[in-house]
C-alpha positions in Angstrom: -70.9 -15.3 -36.3 -72.8 -15.3 -39.6 -72.2 -12.2 -41.9 -74.7 -10.7 -44.3 -73.7 -9.0 -47.5 -76.1 -7.2 -49.9 -75.2 -5.7 -53.3 -77.6 -3.5 -55.3 -76.7 -2.8 -58.9 -78.7 0.2 -60.2 -79.9 -0.7 -63.7 -78.5 -4.3 -63.3 -80.1 -7.1 -65.3 -80.5 -10.9 -65.1 -78.1 -11.2 -68.1 -75.4 -9.2 -66.4 -75.8 -11.3 -63.2 -75.5 -14.5 -65.2 -72.2 -13.4 -66.6 -70.8 -12.7 -63.1 -72.4 -15.9 -61.6 -70.8 -18.0 -64.3 -67.4 -16.4 -63.7 -67.4 -17.0 -59.9 -69.7 -20.0 -59.5 -69.0 -21.9 -62.7 -69.6 -25.3 -61.1 -72.9 -24.1 -59.6 -71.8 -24.7 -56.0 -71.4 -22.0 -53.3 -67.8 -21.2 -52.5 -66.2 -22.2 -49.2 -67.7 -20.2 -46.3 -70.8 -19.1 -48.1 -74.0 -20.3 -46.4 -76.7 -19.0 -48.7 -77.2 -16.9 -51.8 -80.3 -15.2 -53.2 -80.7 -12.7 -56.1 -83.3 -11.1 -58.3 -84.7 -8.1 -60.0 -86.0 -5.2 -57.9 -87.2 -1.7 -58.6 -84.4 0.0 -60.5 -81.9 -2.8 -60.7 -80.6 -6.1 -59.4 -80.3 -7.2 -55.8 -77.9 -9.9 -54.4 -77.9 -11.2 -50.9 -75.4 -13.7 -49.4 -74.8 -15.0 -45.9 -71.3 -16.0 -45.0 -69.8 -18.0 -42.1 -67.9 -14.8 -41.2 -66.6 -11.5 -42.5 -63.2 -13.3 -43.0 -64.8 -15.9 -45.3 -66.3 -13.1 -47.4 -63.0 -11.3 -47.5 -61.2 -14.4 -48.7 -63.8 -14.9 -51.5 -63.6 -11.2 -52.6 -59.8 -11.1 -52.8 -59.2 -14.6 -54.0 -62.1 -15.3 -56.4 -64.4 -12.3 -57.1 -61.9 -9.5 -57.9 -59.7 -11.7 -60.1 -62.8 -13.0 -62.0 -64.2 -9.5 -62.5 -60.9 -8.4 -64.0 -61.2 -11.1 -66.7 -64.9 -10.9 -67.6 -66.9 -8.6 -69.8 -70.7 -8.2 -70.0 -71.3 -8.1 -66.3 -72.5 -5.2 -64.2 -71.2 -1.9 -65.4 -71.0 -0.1 -62.0 -69.8 -0.9 -58.5 -72.7 -2.1 -56.3 -74.3 -0.2 -53.4 -73.0 -2.5 -50.7 -74.4 -3.2 -47.2 -72.7 -5.5 -44.6 -73.9 -6.7 -41.3 -73.1 -9.2 -38.6 -76.3 -11.3 -38.4 -78.0 -11.1 -35.1 -80.4 -13.8 -36.4 -79.7 -16.3 -39.2 -82.4 -19.0 -39.4 -83.0 -21.7 -42.0 -85.8 -24.1 -42.5 
């Protein structure tokens, strides 16, 4: 079942997001298991939304790619995100 992840970074900026995006998606492609990605500024910070094939696919990305990349990068978000996770009861694309 598809799995939704949102991260809100209070005070986050486009510049900080670009640093993280370059560290984890340097080739511009979505990682294995990620179906979609969207991000942008919102009141008070930066919001990221991603849909994954499963919670396991997200977990593999977080432990194998995201966390190691964040340990080696500077200039990204300064705080941990406010995270929300959900199994998708509906995932529809054009």
